[in-house]
C-alpha positions in Angstrom: 102.2 90.7 108.6 98.6 90.0 109.5 95.5 91.9 108.4 95.3 93.3 111.9 98.8 94.8 111.7 98.1 96.3 108.3 94.8 97.8 109.6 96.6 99.4 112.5 99.2 100.9 110.3 96.6 102.4 108.0 94.5 103.7 110.9 97.6 105.4 112.4 98.0 107.2 109.1 94.3 108.4 109.1 93.1 105.8 106.6 90.0 104.1 108.0 89.7 100.3 107.6 87.1 97.6 107.7 88.1 94.0 108.2 85.7 91.7 106.4 86.1 88.1 107.6 84.4 84.8 108.1 82.6 84.5 111.4 84.8 81.4 112.2 87.5 84.0 113.1 85.3 86.0 115.4 87.1 85.1 118.6 90.6 85.9 117.2 89.4 89.1 115.6 87.8 90.4 118.8 91.0 89.6 120.7 92.9 91.8 118.3 90.8 94.9 119.2 90.5 96.1 115.6 88.7 99.3 114.8 85.9 97.9 112.6 85.1 94.3 111.8 82.3 92.9 109.6 81.8 89.1 110.2 80.1 87.2 107.4 78.4 83.8 107.4 80.6 82.5 104.5 83.5 80.1 104.7 87.0 81.0 105.4 88.8 82.4 102.3 85.5 83.7 100.8 84.2 86.3 103.2 82.2 88.0 100.4 80.5 84.8 99.4 80.5 82.4 96.5 82.2 83.5 93.2 79.9 85.3 90.8 77.2 85.8 93.5 77.1 89.5 92.7 74.0 90.1 94.8 75.5 88.7 98.0 78.9 90.3 97.4 77.2 93.7 96.9 75.3 93.2 100.1 78.4 92.5 102.1 80.2 95.5 100.6 77.3 97.9 101.3 77.2 96.6 104.9 80.9 97.3 105.2 80.5 100.8 104.0 77.6 101.3 106.4 79.8 100.1 109.2 82.5 102.6 108.2 80.0 105.4 108.2 78.3 104.5 111.5 80.9 103.0 113.8 81.3 105.4 116.7 84.0 103.6 118.7 87.0 101.5 118.2 86.5 97.8 118.4 83.1 97.7 116.6 82.2 94.2 115.5 79.0 93.4 113.6 77.6 90.4 111.8 76.4 90.6 108.3 
């Protein structure tokens, strides 16, 4: 089951989701019409950045929470 399917199941049960992914997947994620997507500049497999880079990881998490709070419509995609 893909991340998109899981997000849809959670959303259907009133649990909001944010997909945090590498920008290399932008085209595929937009085609999936997910509720909220945060694209990061980091490599695939490490969407929060390098291991132990707490500052960068915290920044991405805060941007994701901001997206959750401010997204007004389904299909919101932003770049970190």
